ROSE-4610 file (N, C-alpha, C; in Angstrom, 1 decimal, always signed):
// ROSE-4610
residu = [M/M/M/T/T/T/R/R/R/K/K/K/T/T/T/P/P/P/V/V/V/L/L/L/L/L/L/F/F/F/C/C/C/T/T/T/V/V/V/L/L/L/C/C/C/L/L/L/M/M/M/S/S/S/L/L/L/A/A/A/G/G/G/T/T/T/A/A/A/Q/Q/Q/A/A/A/K/K/K/C/C/C/E/E/E/D/D/D/E/E/E/P/P/P/R/R/R/A/A/A/G/G/G/V/V/V/N/N/N/W/W/W/T/T/T/G/G/G/C/C/C/D/D/D/K/K/K/S/S/S/G/G/G/L/L/L/D/D/D/L/L/L/K/K/K/G/G/G/V/V/V/D/D/D/L/L/L/S/S/S/G/G/G/A/A/A/V/V/V/L/L/L/R/R/R/R/R/R/V/V/V/N/N/N/F/F/F/S/S/S/R/R/R/T/T/T/N/N/N/L/L/L/S/S/S/N/N/N/A/A/A/R/R/R/L/L/L/Q/Q/Q/R/R/R/V/V/V/D/D/D/L/L/L/N/N/N/F/F/F/S/S/S/Q/Q/Q/L/L/L/E/E/E/N/N/N/T/T/T/D/D/D/F/F/F/T/T/T/G/G/G/A/A/A/R/R/R/L/L/L/E/E/E/K/K/K/A/A/A/R/R/R/F/F/F/N/N/N/N/N/N/A/A/A/R/R/R/I/I/I/I/I/I/N/N/N/S/S/S/D/D/D/F/F/F/S/S/S/T/T/T/A/A/A/F/F/F/M/M/M/D/D/D/E/E/E/A/A/A/R/R/R/F/F/F/S/S/S/R/R/R/T/T/T/E/E/E/I/I/I/Q/Q/Q/Q/Q/Q/S/S/S/V/V/V/F/F/F/T/T/T/S/S/S/A/A/A/R/R/R/I/I/I/N/N/N/K/K/K/V/V/V/Y/Y/Y/F/F/F/Y/Y/Y/E/E/E/V/V/V/Q/Q/Q/I/I/I/K/K/K/Q/Q/Q/S/S/S/D/D/D/F/F/F/N/N/N/K/K/K/A/A/A/Q/Q/Q/L/L/L/R/R/R/N/N/N/A/A/A/D/D/D/F/F/F/S/S/S/R/R/R/A/A/A/K/K/K/L/L/L/S/S/S/G/G/G/N/N/N/N/N/N/F/F/F/Q/Q/Q/K/K/K/V/V/V/I/I/I/A/A/A/E/E/E/S/S/S/A/A/A/V/V/V/F/F/F/N/N/N/N/N/N/A/A/A/D/D/D/L/L/L/E/E/E/N/N/N/A/A/A/D/D/D/F/F/F/T/T/T/G/G/G/A/A/A/N/N/N/L/L/L/K/K/K/A/A/A/A/A/A/K/K/K/F/F/F/E/E/E/E/E/E/A/A/A/N/N/N/L/L/L/I/I/I/N/N/N/A/A/A/R/R/R/F/F/F/N/N/N/Q/Q/Q/A/A/A/D/D/D/L/L/L/S/S/S/G/G/G/A/A/A/S/S/S/I/I/I/R/R/R/D/D/D/A/A/A/I/I/I/I/I/I/D/D/D/G/G/G/A/A/A/I/I/I/F/F/F/E/E/E/G/G/G/A/A/A/K/K/K/L/L/L/S/S/S/S/S/S/T/T/T/I/I/I/W/W/W/V/V/V/K/K/K/Y/Y/Y/Q/Q/Q/R/R/R/C/C/C/R/R/R/N/N/N/G/G/G/A/A/A/V/V/V/G/G/G/V/V/V/C/C/C/K/K/K]
num = [1/1/1/2/2/2/3/3/3/4/4/4/5/5/5/6/6/6/7/7/7/8/8/8/9/9/9/10/10/10/11/11/11/12/12/12/13/13/13/14/14/14/15/15/15/16/16/16/17/17/17/18/18/18/19/19/19/20/20/20/21/21/21/22/22/22/23/23/23/24/24/24/25/25/25/26/26/26/27/27/27/28/28/28/29/29/29/30/30/30/31/31/31/32/32/32/33/33/33/34/34/34/35/35/35/36/36/36/37/37/37/38/38/38/39/39/39/40/40/40/41/41/41/42/42/42/43/43/43/44/44/44/45/45/45/46/46/46/47/47/47/48/48/48/49/49/49/50/50/50/51/51/51/52/52/52/53/53/53/54/54/54/55/55/55/56/56/56/57/57/57/58/58/58/59/59/59/60/60/60/61/61/61/62/62/62/63/63/63/64/64/64/65/65/65/66/66/66/67/67/67/68/68/68/69/69/69/70/70/70/71/71/71/72/72/72/73/73/73/74/74/74/75/75/75/76/76/76/77/77/77/78/78/78/79/79/79/80/80/80/81/81/81/82/82/82/83/83/83/84/84/84/85/85/85/86/86/86/87/87/87/88/88/88/89/89/89/90/90/90/91/91/91/92/92/92/93/93/93/94/94/94/95/95/95/96/96/96/97/97/97/98/98/98/99/99/99/100/100/100/101/101/101/102/102/102/103/103/103/104/104/104/105/105/105/106/106/106/107/107/107/108/108/108/109/109/109/110/110/110/111/111/111/112/112/112/113/113/113/114/114/114/115/115/115/116/116/116/117/117/117/118/118/118/119/119/119/120/120/120/121/121/121/122/122/122/123/123/123/124/124/124/125/125/125/126/126/126/127/127/127/128/128/128/129/129/129/130/130/130/131/131/131/132/132/132/133/133/133/134/134/134/135/135/135/136/136/136/137/137/137/138/138/138/139/139/139/140/140/140/141/141/141/142/142/142/143/143/143/144/144/144/145/145/145/146/146/146/147/147/147/148/148/148/149/149/149/150/150/150/151/151/151/152/152/152/153/153/153/154/154/154/155/155/155/156/156/156/157/157/157/158/158/158/159/159/159/160/160/160/161/161/161/162/162/162/163/163/163/164/164/164/165/165/165/166/166/166/167/167/167/168/168/168/169/169/169/170/170/170/171/171/171/172/172/172/173/173/173/174/174/174/175/175/175/176/176/176/177/177/177/178/178/178/179/179/179/180/180/180/181/181/181/182/182/182/183/183/183/184/184/184/185/185/185/186/186/186/187/187/187/188/188/188/189/189/189/190/190/190/191/191/191/192/192/192/193/193/193/194/194/194/195/195/195/196/196/196/197/197/197/198/198/198/199/199/199/200/200/200/201/201/201/202/202/202/203/203/203/204/204/204/205/205/205/206/206/206/207/207/207/208/208/208/209/209/209/210/210/210/211/211/211/212/212/212/213/213/213/214/214/214/215/215/215/216/216/216/217/217/217/218/218/218/219/219/219/220/220/220/221/221/221/222/222/222/223/223/223/224/224/224/225/225/225/226/226/226/227/227/227/228/228/228/229/229/229/230/230/230/231/231/231/232/232/232/233/233/233/234/234/234/235/235/235/236/236/236/237/237/237/238/238/238/239/239/239/240/240/240/241/241/241/242/242/242/243/243/243/244/244/244/245/245/245/246/246/246/247/247/247/248/248/248/249/249/249/250/250/250/251/251/251/252/252/252]
x = [+165.0/+163.7/+163.0/+162.9/+162.2/+162.7/+164.1/+164.7/+164.4/+164.3/+164.1/+162.7/+161.7/+160.3/+160.0/+160.4/+160.2/+160.7/+161.9/+162.6/+161.8/+161.3/+160.5/+159.2/+158.6/+157.3/+157.5/+158.7/+159.0/+159.2/+159.9/+160.1/+158.8/+157.9/+156.6/+155.8/+155.8/+155.0/+155.6/+156.9/+157.5/+157.1/+157.1/+156.8/+155.4/+154.5/+153.0/+152.8/+153.5/+153.4/+153.9/+155.0/+155.6/+154.6/+154.0/+153.0/+151.8/+151.3/+150.2/+150.5/+151.7/+152.1/+152.2/+152.7/+152.9/+151.5/+150.5/+149.2/+148.5/+148.8/+148.2/+148.8/+150.2/+150.9/+150.4/+150.0/+149.5/+148.3/+147.4/+146.2/+146.7/+147.8/+148.3/+149.2/+149.4/+150.2/+149.6/+150.4/+149.9/+149.3/+148.3/+147.8/+148.8/+149.0/+150.0/+149.7/+150.3/+150.0/+150.5/+149.7/+150.1/+149.9/+149.4/+149.3/+148.4/+148.6/+147.8/+147.0/+145.7/+144.9/+143.8/+144.1/+143.2/+142.5/+141.1/+140.4/+140.4/+140.9/+141.0/+139.8/+139.6/+138.5/+139.0/+138.6/+139.0/+137.7/+136.8/+135.5/+135.7/+134.9/+134.9/+136.1/+137.0/+138.2/+138.1/+138.9/+139.0/+140.3/+140.0/+141.1/+141.0/+140.4/+140.2/+141.5/+141.6/+142.7/+143.9/+143.9/+145.0/+145.3/+146.6/+147.0/+147.0/+146.0/+145.9/+146.0/+146.5/+146.5/+147.2/+146.5/+147.1/+147.0/+146.3/+146.2/+145.4/+145.7/+144.9/+143.9/+142.7/+141.7/+140.5/+140.8/+139.8/+139.2/+137.9/+137.2/+137.4/+137.7/+137.9/+136.6/+136.4/+135.2/+135.5/+135.0/+135.2/+133.9/+133.0/+131.8/+132.0/+131.3/+131.4/+132.8/+133.5/+134.9/+134.8/+135.6/+135.7/+136.9/+136.6/+137.6/+137.4/+136.8/+136.6/+137.9/+138.0/+139.2/+140.4/+140.2/+141.3/+141.8/+143.0/+143.5/+143.4/+142.5/+142.2/+142.3/+143.1/+143.2/+143.7/+143.1/+143.5/+143.4/+142.7/+142.6/+141.7/+142.0/+141.2/+140.2/+139.0/+138.0/+136.9/+137.3/+136.4/+136.0/+134.7/+134.1/+134.2/+134.4/+134.5/+133.1/+133.1/+131.8/+131.9/+131.0/+131.0/+129.7/+129.4/+128.2/+128.4/+127.6/+127.8/+129.2/+129.8/+131.2/+131.2/+132.1/+132.2/+133.3/+132.9/+133.9/+133.8/+133.2/+133.0/+134.3/+134.4/+135.6/+136.8/+136.6/+137.7/+138.2/+139.4/+140.0/+139.9/+139.0/+138.7/+138.9/+139.6/+139.8/+140.4/+139.7/+140.1/+140.1/+139.3/+139.1/+138.2/+138.4/+137.6/+136.7/+135.4/+134.4/+133.6/+134.1/+133.3/+132.9/+131.6/+131.0/+131.0/+131.3/+131.2/+129.8/+129.6/+128.3/+128.3/+127.6/+127.6/+126.3/+126.2/+124.9/+125.0/+124.1/+124.0/+125.4/+126.1/+127.4/+127.4/+128.3/+128.3/+129.5/+129.3/+130.3/+130.2/+129.5/+129.3/+130.6/+130.6/+131.8/+133.0/+132.9/+134.1/+134.5/+135.7/+136.3/+136.4/+135.6/+135.5/+135.7/+136.2/+136.3/+137.0/+136.4/+137.0/+137.0/+136.2/+136.1/+135.2/+135.2/+134.5/+133.6/+132.3/+131.3/+130.6/+131.2/+130.5/+129.9/+128.6/+127.8/+127.8/+128.0/+128.0/+126.6/+126.4/+125.1/+125.2/+124.4/+124.4/+123.0/+122.9/+121.6/+121.7/+120.7/+120.5/+121.8/+122.6/+123.8/+123.7/+124.7/+124.6/+125.8/+125.6/+126.6/+126.5/+125.9/+125.6/+126.8/+126.8/+127.9/+129.2/+129.1/+130.4/+130.8/+132.0/+132.5/+132.6/+131.7/+131.6/+131.7/+132.6/+132.7/+133.4/+132.9/+133.5/+133.6/+132.6/+132.6/+131.8/+132.2/+131.6/+130.7/+129.3/+128.3/+127.6/+128.3/+127.6/+126.9/+125.6/+124.8/+124.8/+125.1/+125.0/+123.6/+123.3/+122.0/+122.0/+121.3/+121.3/+119.9/+119.7/+118.3/+118.3/+117.3/+117.1/+118.3/+119.0/+120.3/+120.1/+121.0/+120.9/+122.1/+121.9/+123.0/+122.8/+122.0/+121.7/+123.0/+122.9/+124.0/+125.3/+125.3/+126.6/+127.0/+128.3/+128.7/+128.9/+128.2/+128.1/+128.5/+129.3/+129.6/+130.3/+129.7/+130.2/+130.2/+129.4/+129.3/+128.5/+128.8/+128.1/+127.3/+125.9/+125.0/+124.3/+124.9/+124.2/+123.7/+122.5/+121.8/+121.8/+122.0/+121.9/+120.4/+120.2/+118.9/+118.9/+118.2/+118.3/+116.9/+115.9/+114.6/+114.5/+113.8/+113.5/+114.6/+115.7/+116.8/+116.7/+117.4/+117.3/+118.5/+118.2/+119.3/+119.0/+118.3/+118.0/+119.3/+119.2/+120.2/+121.6/+121.7/+123.0/+123.5/+124.8/+125.3/+125.8/+125.0/+125.3/+125.3/+126.0/+126.2/+126.9/+126.3/+126.9/+126.9/+126.2/+126.1/+125.3/+125.5/+124.8/+124.0/+122.7/+121.7/+121.0/+121.6/+121.0/+120.6/+119.3/+118.8/+118.7/+118.8/+118.8/+117.3/+117.1/+115.8/+115.7/+115.0/+114.9/+113.5/+112.7/+111.3/+111.3/+110.5/+110.3/+111.6/+112.6/+113.8/+113.4/+114.2/+113.9/+115.1/+114.9/+116.0/+115.6/+114.8/+114.3/+115.5/+115.5/+116.6/+117.9/+118.0/+119.3/+119.8/+121.1/+121.7/+122.0/+121.2/+121.3/+121.6/+122.3/+122.7/+123.4/+122.9/+123.6/+123.6/+122.9/+122.8/+122.0/+122.2/+121.5/+120.7/+119.4/+118.5/+117.8/+118.6/+118.0/+117.6/+116.3/+115.8/+115.7/+115.7/+115.6/+114.2/+114.0/+112.6/+112.5/+111.7/+111.5/+110.1/+109.5/+108.1/+108.1/+107.2/+107.0/+108.2/+109.2/+110.4/+110.1/+110.8/+110.5/+111.7/+111.4/+112.5/+112.1/+111.3/+110.9/+112.0/+112.0/+113.0/+114.4/+114.5/+115.8/+116.2/+117.4/+117.9/+118.3/+117.5/+117.7/+118.1/+118.6/+119.0/+120.0/+119.7/+120.6/+120.7/+119.9/+119.8/+119.0/+119.1/+118.3/+117.6/+116.2/+115.4/+114.8/+115.5/+115.1/+114.7/+113.5/+112.9/+112.8/+112.8/+112.6/+111.1/+110.8/+109.4/+109.2/+108.3/+108.1/+106.7/+106.0/+104.6/+104.7/+103.9/+103.8/+105.0/+106.0/+107.1/+106.7/+107.3/+107.0/+108.1/+107.8/+108.9/+108.5/+107.7/+107.2/+108.4/+108.4/+109.5/+110.8/+110.9/+112.2/+112.6/+113.9/+114.4/+114.7/+114.1/+114.1/+114.6/+115.5/+116.0/+116.9/+116.5/+117.2/+117.3/+116.4/+116.3/+115.8/+116.4/+115.8/+114.8/+113.5/+112.4/+112.2/+111.2/+111.0/+111.0/+110.3/+110.2/+111.1/+112.3/+113.3/+113.1/+112.0/+111.8/+112.7/+113.1/+114.0/+113.1/+113.2/+112.4/+113.0/+112.2/+112.6/+113.4/+114.3/+115.0/+114.1/+114.4/+113.6/+112.4/+112.2/+111.1/+111.2/+110.1/+110.1/+108.9/+109.1/+108.0/+107.4/+107.3/+106.7/+107.6/+107.8/+108.6/+107.7/+108.1/+107.3/+108.2]
y = [+60.1/+60.2/+61.4/+61.9/+63.1/+64.3/+64.4/+65.6/+65.6/+64.4/+64.3/+64.6/+64.5/+64.7/+66.0/+67.2/+68.5/+68.7/+68.1/+68.2/+67.5/+66.3/+65.6/+66.3/+66.8/+67.6/+68.8/+69.5/+70.7/+70.3/+69.2/+68.7/+68.3/+67.7/+67.2/+68.4/+69.5/+70.7/+71.3/+71.4/+72.0/+71.2/+69.9/+69.1/+69.3/+69.3/+69.6/+70.9/+71.9/+73.3/+73.3/+72.6/+72.5/+71.8/+70.7/+70.0/+70.9/+71.6/+72.5/+73.6/+74.1/+75.1/+74.6/+73.4/+72.8/+72.6/+72.1/+71.8/+73.1/+74.2/+75.5/+76.0/+75.8/+76.3/+75.7/+74.5/+73.8/+74.6/+75.1/+75.8/+77.1/+77.6/+78.9/+78.7/+77.5/+77.2/+77.8/+78.3/+78.8/+77.7/+78.0/+76.9/+76.4/+75.1/+74.5/+73.0/+72.4/+71.0/+70.2/+69.3/+68.4/+69.0/+70.2/+70.9/+70.0/+70.1/+69.4/+70.4/+70.5/+71.5/+70.7/+69.5/+68.7/+69.5/+69.5/+70.2/+71.7/+72.3/+73.8/+74.4/+75.7/+76.5/+77.4/+77.0/+77.7/+78.3/+78.7/+79.3/+80.7/+81.0/+82.4/+82.9/+82.0/+82.4/+82.4/+83.2/+83.1/+82.3/+81.1/+80.2/+79.8/+80.7/+80.4/+80.1/+78.9/+78.6/+78.1/+77.9/+77.5/+76.0/+75.6/+74.2/+73.5/+72.7/+71.9/+70.4/+70.1/+68.6/+67.8/+66.7/+65.8/+66.3/+67.3/+67.9/+67.1/+67.2/+66.5/+67.5/+67.4/+68.4/+67.8/+66.8/+66.1/+67.1/+67.0/+67.8/+69.3/+69.7/+71.2/+71.8/+73.0/+73.8/+74.8/+74.4/+75.3/+76.0/+76.2/+76.9/+78.3/+78.7/+80.0/+80.3/+79.3/+79.4/+79.3/+80.1/+80.0/+79.1/+77.9/+77.0/+76.7/+77.7/+77.5/+77.4/+76.5/+76.3/+75.8/+75.5/+75.0/+73.6/+73.3/+71.9/+71.1/+70.2/+69.4/+67.9/+67.5/+66.1/+65.3/+64.2/+63.3/+63.9/+65.0/+65.5/+64.7/+64.8/+64.0/+65.1/+65.1/+65.9/+65.2/+64.0/+63.2/+64.0/+63.9/+64.5/+66.1/+66.6/+68.1/+68.7/+70.0/+70.8/+71.8/+71.5/+72.3/+72.9/+74.0/+74.7/+76.0/+76.2/+77.4/+77.5/+76.3/+76.3/+76.2/+77.0/+77.1/+76.2/+75.1/+74.2/+74.3/+75.3/+75.3/+75.2/+74.3/+74.1/+73.6/+73.1/+72.6/+71.2/+70.9/+69.6/+68.7/+67.8/+67.0/+65.5/+65.1/+63.7/+62.9/+61.8/+60.9/+61.6/+62.7/+63.3/+62.5/+62.6/+61.8/+62.7/+62.4/+63.2/+62.3/+61.2/+60.3/+60.9/+60.7/+61.3/+62.8/+63.5/+64.9/+65.4/+66.7/+67.3/+68.5/+68.3/+69.3/+69.9/+71.2/+71.9/+73.1/+73.2/+74.4/+74.8/+73.8/+74.0/+73.8/+74.4/+74.4/+73.6/+72.5/+71.7/+71.8/+72.8/+72.9/+72.8/+72.1/+71.9/+71.4/+70.9/+70.3/+69.0/+68.6/+67.4/+66.5/+65.4/+64.7/+63.2/+62.8/+61.3/+60.6/+59.4/+58.5/+59.1/+60.1/+60.6/+59.7/+59.8/+58.9/+59.8/+59.4/+60.1/+59.1/+58.1/+57.1/+57.7/+57.5/+57.9/+59.4/+60.2/+61.6/+62.2/+63.3/+64.0/+65.2/+65.2/+66.3/+66.9/+68.2/+68.9/+70.1/+70.3/+71.6/+72.0/+71.0/+71.3/+71.1/+71.7/+71.7/+71.0/+70.1/+69.3/+69.4/+70.5/+70.7/+70.6/+69.7/+69.6/+69.1/+68.6/+68.1/+66.7/+66.4/+65.1/+64.3/+63.3/+62.5/+61.0/+60.7/+59.3/+58.4/+57.2/+56.2/+56.7/+57.5/+58.0/+57.1/+57.0/+56.0/+56.8/+56.6/+57.3/+56.3/+55.3/+54.2/+54.8/+54.5/+54.9/+56.4/+57.2/+58.6/+59.1/+60.2/+60.8/+62.2/+62.2/+63.5/+64.0/+65.2/+65.8/+67.1/+67.3/+68.6/+69.1/+68.2/+68.6/+68.4/+69.1/+69.2/+68.6/+67.5/+66.8/+67.0/+68.0/+68.2/+68.2/+67.3/+67.2/+66.7/+66.2/+65.7/+64.4/+64.1/+62.8/+61.8/+60.7/+59.8/+58.4/+58.2/+56.9/+56.0/+54.8/+53.8/+54.3/+55.4/+55.8/+54.8/+54.7/+53.7/+54.4/+54.3/+54.9/+53.8/+52.6/+51.5/+52.0/+51.6/+51.9/+53.4/+54.3/+55.7/+56.2/+57.2/+57.9/+59.1/+59.0/+60.0/+60.5/+60.4/+60.8/+62.3/+62.6/+63.9/+64.7/+64.1/+64.9/+64.9/+65.9/+66.2/+65.5/+64.5/+63.8/+64.0/+65.1/+65.3/+65.4/+64.7/+64.7/+64.3/+63.5/+63.0/+61.9/+61.7/+60.6/+59.6/+58.6/+57.7/+56.2/+56.0/+54.7/+53.8/+52.6/+51.6/+52.0/+53.1/+53.5/+52.5/+52.4/+51.4/+52.1/+51.9/+52.4/+51.3/+50.2/+49.0/+49.4/+49.0/+49.2/+50.7/+51.6/+53.0/+53.5/+54.5/+55.1/+56.3/+56.2/+57.2/+57.7/+57.6/+58.1/+59.5/+59.8/+61.2/+61.8/+60.9/+61.4/+61.7/+62.6/+62.9/+62.6/+61.6/+61.2/+61.5/+62.5/+62.9/+63.2/+62.5/+62.7/+62.2/+61.4/+60.8/+59.7/+59.5/+58.4/+57.4/+56.3/+55.3/+53.9/+53.9/+52.6/+51.7/+50.5/+49.5/+49.8/+50.8/+51.2/+50.1/+50.0/+49.0/+49.7/+49.4/+49.9/+48.7/+47.7/+46.5/+46.6/+46.2/+46.3/+47.8/+48.7/+50.1/+50.6/+51.6/+52.3/+53.4/+53.1/+54.0/+54.6/+54.6/+55.1/+56.6/+56.8/+58.1/+58.8/+58.0/+58.5/+58.7/+59.7/+60.1/+59.7/+58.9/+58.5/+58.9/+60.0/+60.4/+60.6/+60.1/+60.2/+59.8/+59.0/+58.5/+57.3/+57.0/+55.8/+54.8/+53.7/+52.7/+51.4/+51.5/+50.3/+49.5/+48.2/+47.3/+47.5/+48.4/+48.6/+47.5/+47.5/+46.5/+47.2/+46.9/+47.4/+46.1/+45.1/+43.8/+44.0/+43.5/+43.6/+45.0/+46.0/+47.4/+47.7/+48.7/+49.1/+50.3/+50.1/+51.2/+51.8/+51.6/+52.2/+53.7/+54.1/+55.6/+56.1/+55.2/+55.7/+55.9/+56.9/+57.3/+57.0/+56.2/+55.9/+56.4/+57.4/+57.9/+58.3/+57.6/+57.9/+57.3/+56.6/+56.0/+54.8/+54.7/+53.6/+52.4/+51.3/+50.1/+48.9/+49.1/+48.0/+47.1/+45.8/+44.8/+45.2/+46.0/+46.4/+45.2/+44.9/+43.8/+44.4/+44.0/+44.6/+44.0/+44.5/+44.1/+42.6/+41.9/+40.4/+39.6/+40.1/+39.4/+39.4/+39.8/+39.8/+40.8/+40.4/+41.3/+42.0/+43.4/+44.1/+43.9/+43.9/+43.6/+44.7/+44.5/+45.5/+46.5/+47.8/+48.8/+49.2/+48.6/+49.0/+50.4/+51.2/+52.6/+52.8/+53.3/+53.6/+52.5/+51.3/+50.1/+48.9/+48.1/+46.9/+45.8/+45.4/+44.3/+43.2]
z = [+64.6/+63.8/+64.1/+65.3/+65.7/+65.0/+64.9/+64.2/+62.7/+62.2/+60.7/+60.3/+61.2/+60.9/+60.4/+61.0/+60.4/+59.0/+58.8/+57.5/+56.5/+56.8/+55.9/+55.6/+56.6/+56.4/+55.5/+55.8/+54.9/+53.5/+53.2/+51.9/+51.2/+52.0/+51.5/+51.0/+51.9/+51.6/+50.3/+50.2/+49.0/+47.7/+47.8/+46.7/+46.3/+47.3/+46.9/+46.3/+46.8/+46.3/+44.8/+44.6/+43.3/+42.3/+42.7/+41.9/+41.6/+42.6/+42.4/+41.4/+41.5/+40.6/+39.2/+39.1/+37.7/+37.1/+37.9/+37.4/+37.0/+37.8/+37.4/+36.1/+36.0/+34.9/+33.6/+33.6/+32.4/+31.9/+32.7/+32.2/+31.7/+32.0/+31.5/+30.2/+29.9/+28.7/+27.5/+26.6/+25.3/+24.5/+23.6/+22.7/+21.8/+21.7/+20.8/+20.7/+19.7/+19.5/+20.7/+21.2/+22.3/+23.6/+23.8/+25.1/+26.0/+27.3/+28.3/+29.1/+28.8/+29.5/+30.3/+30.8/+31.5/+32.6/+32.6/+33.7/+33.7/+32.6/+32.6/+32.1/+32.5/+32.0/+30.9/+29.7/+28.5/+27.8/+28.6/+28.0/+27.6/+26.5/+26.0/+25.3/+24.8/+24.2/+22.7/+22.0/+20.6/+20.2/+19.8/+19.4/+17.9/+17.2/+15.7/+15.1/+14.4/+13.5/+14.3/+15.6/+16.4/+16.1/+16.4/+16.2/+17.6/+17.9/+19.1/+18.9/+17.7/+17.3/+18.4/+18.7/+19.7/+21.1/+21.4/+22.7/+23.7/+25.0/+26.0/+26.6/+26.3/+26.6/+27.4/+28.2/+29.0/+30.0/+30.2/+31.2/+31.0/+29.9/+29.6/+29.4/+29.9/+29.6/+28.4/+27.2/+26.0/+25.7/+26.6/+26.3/+25.8/+24.7/+24.1/+23.5/+23.3/+22.7/+21.2/+20.5/+19.0/+18.6/+18.1/+17.6/+16.1/+15.4/+14.0/+13.3/+12.3/+11.5/+12.3/+13.6/+14.4/+14.0/+14.2/+14.0/+15.2/+15.3/+16.5/+16.2/+15.3/+15.0/+16.2/+16.5/+17.6/+19.0/+19.2/+20.5/+21.4/+22.7/+23.7/+24.4/+24.0/+24.5/+25.4/+25.8/+26.7/+27.9/+28.2/+29.4/+29.3/+28.2/+28.1/+28.0/+28.3/+28.3/+27.1/+26.1/+24.9/+24.6/+25.2/+25.0/+24.3/+23.1/+22.3/+21.8/+21.5/+21.0/+19.4/+18.8/+17.4/+16.8/+16.1/+15.5/+14.0/+13.4/+12.0/+11.2/+10.3/+9.5/+10.2/+11.4/+12.2/+11.7/+11.9/+11.6/+12.9/+12.9/+14.1/+13.8/+12.8/+12.5/+13.7/+14.0/+15.1/+16.5/+16.6/+17.9/+18.8/+20.1/+21.0/+21.9/+21.8/+22.5/+23.5/+23.9/+24.7/+26.0/+26.3/+27.5/+27.6/+26.5/+26.5/+26.5/+26.8/+26.8/+25.8/+24.7/+23.6/+23.4/+23.6/+23.5/+22.7/+21.7/+20.8/+20.2/+19.8/+19.2/+17.7/+17.0/+15.5/+14.9/+14.2/+13.6/+12.1/+11.6/+10.1/+9.3/+8.3/+7.4/+8.1/+9.3/+10.0/+9.4/+9.6/+9.2/+10.4/+10.5/+11.7/+11.5/+10.4/+10.0/+11.2/+11.5/+12.5/+14.0/+14.2/+15.6/+16.4/+17.7/+18.6/+19.5/+19.6/+20.4/+21.3/+21.8/+22.6/+23.9/+24.0/+25.2/+25.4/+24.3/+24.4/+24.4/+25.0/+25.0/+24.1/+23.0/+22.0/+21.9/+22.1/+21.9/+21.1/+20.2/+19.4/+18.7/+18.2/+17.5/+16.0/+15.3/+13.8/+13.2/+12.4/+11.7/+10.1/+9.7/+8.3/+7.4/+6.4/+5.4/+6.1/+7.3/+7.9/+7.4/+7.4/+7.0/+8.3/+8.4/+9.7/+9.3/+8.4/+7.9/+8.9/+9.1/+10.0/+11.4/+11.8/+13.2/+14.1/+15.3/+16.3/+17.2/+17.1/+17.9/+18.8/+19.3/+20.1/+21.3/+21.4/+22.6/+22.8/+21.8/+21.9/+22.0/+22.7/+22.8/+22.0/+20.9/+20.1/+20.0/+20.4/+20.3/+19.5/+18.7/+18.0/+17.3/+16.6/+15.9/+14.4/+13.6/+12.2/+11.5/+10.8/+10.0/+8.5/+8.1/+6.7/+5.8/+4.8/+3.8/+4.4/+5.6/+6.2/+5.5/+5.5/+5.0/+6.2/+6.1/+7.3/+6.8/+5.8/+5.3/+6.4/+6.5/+7.5/+9.0/+9.2/+10.6/+11.4/+12.7/+13.6/+14.6/+14.5/+15.4/+16.2/+16.4/+17.1/+18.5/+18.8/+20.1/+20.4/+19.4/+19.7/+19.8/+20.6/+20.7/+19.8/+18.6/+17.6/+17.2/+18.0/+17.6/+17.3/+16.2/+15.8/+15.2/+14.9/+14.3/+12.7/+12.2/+10.7/+10.0/+9.2/+8.4/+6.9/+6.6/+5.2/+4.3/+3.2/+2.1/+2.7/+3.8/+4.2/+3.2/+3.2/+2.4/+3.5/+3.7/+4.8/+4.3/+3.2/+2.6/+3.6/+3.8/+4.7/+6.2/+6.6/+8.0/+8.7/+10.0/+10.9/+11.9/+11.9/+12.9/+13.6/+13.8/+14.4/+15.8/+16.2/+17.6/+18.0/+17.0/+17.3/+17.4/+18.2/+18.3/+17.3/+16.2/+15.1/+14.9/+16.0/+15.9/+15.4/+14.4/+13.9/+13.2/+13.0/+12.3/+10.8/+10.2/+8.8/+7.9/+7.0/+6.1/+4.6/+4.5/+3.1/+2.2/+1.0/+0.0/+0.4/+1.4/+1.9/+1.1/+1.0/+0.3/+1.4/+1.5/+2.5/+1.9/+0.8/+0.2/+1.2/+1.3/+2.1/+3.6/+4.0/+5.5/+6.2/+7.5/+8.3/+9.4/+9.4/+10.4/+11.2/+11.4/+11.9/+13.4/+13.7/+15.0/+15.5/+14.6/+15.0/+15.1/+15.9/+16.0/+15.0/+13.9/+12.8/+12.8/+13.9/+14.0/+13.5/+12.5/+12.0/+11.3/+11.1/+10.4/+8.9/+8.3/+6.9/+6.0/+5.0/+4.0/+2.6/+2.5/+1.2/+0.2/-1.0/-2.0/-1.5/-0.5/+0.0/-0.9/-0.9/-1.6/-0.6/-0.5/+0.5/-0.2/-1.4/-2.2/-1.4/-1.3/-0.6/+0.9/+1.5/+2.9/+3.6/+4.9/+5.7/+6.8/+6.9/+8.0/+8.7/+8.7/+9.3/+10.7/+11.1/+12.4/+13.0/+12.1/+12.6/+12.8/+13.6/+13.8/+12.9/+11.9/+10.9/+10.9/+12.0/+12.1/+11.8/+10.8/+10.4/+9.6/+9.4/+8.6/+7.1/+6.5/+5.1/+4.2/+3.1/+2.1/+0.7/+0.6/-0.6/-1.6/-2.7/-3.7/-3.3/-2.3/-1.9/-2.8/-3.1/-3.9/-3.0/-3.3/-2.4/-3.1/-4.1/-4.8/-3.9/-3.8/-3.0/-1.5/-1.1/+0.4/+1.1/+2.3/+3.2/+4.0/+3.9/+4.6/+6.0/+6.7/+8.1/+8.4/+7.6/+7.8/+6.9/+6.7/+6.0/+4.5/+4.0/+2.5/+1.8/+0.6/-0.2/-1.2/-1.3/-2.3/-3.6/-4.6/-6.0/-6.5/-7.5/-8.2/-8.8/-8.6/-9.2/-8.4/-7.2/-6.3/-5.8/-5.9/-5.4/-4.5/-3.3/-2.4/-1.7/-2.3/-1.7/-2.0/-0.9/-1.1/-1.7/-2.9/-3.6/-3.9]
């Protein structure tokens, strides 16, 4: 047994060195579909238009990286660091951003249908004219961000913290904002048909000229909220009353 011990130790060291080399080599792999860059530092790179579809990008640092027009369908970006990252025009359908940290990043005109942002932190980011249909934003925290003209059909913002964000002219038919904090949020001109804001905080929120037909704000807090010119046909109001067909600005 004594003679075998050095041999075993030598083999163990070789195996560990091999594994370490393999892990390091993954970070040096060229960008391609399905690549595994888990935990790698990919900050400050120009990856415009690359195909990373299906890639494993958990805990990757993509700060200051250009991923505009990249193919990122089904990528795993959970726990990633995305500061000043450019995703304009990127294909991000079914991408996962759970627990990621996103600061001052640009998702303008990106395709993000069915992506997941559960418990993600998002600050000062732009989603202008992006396709964000059926996206899961459960308990996400979004601050000072711009969703102007984004498509948010059937998106789920349940329990999200969304105070002060810009949702002007979004198309958010059947979106869910139940129990969300939307204080000072701006939905001016938004299409919110059949959307749900049940038990949400809508203090000082703005819904000027928005279409809330068939929507529900049951048990929501609406102190200071503005509904000037808003379409309220068949909207379920705070105390369960249904607004009459053709109601505008005031639920009657």
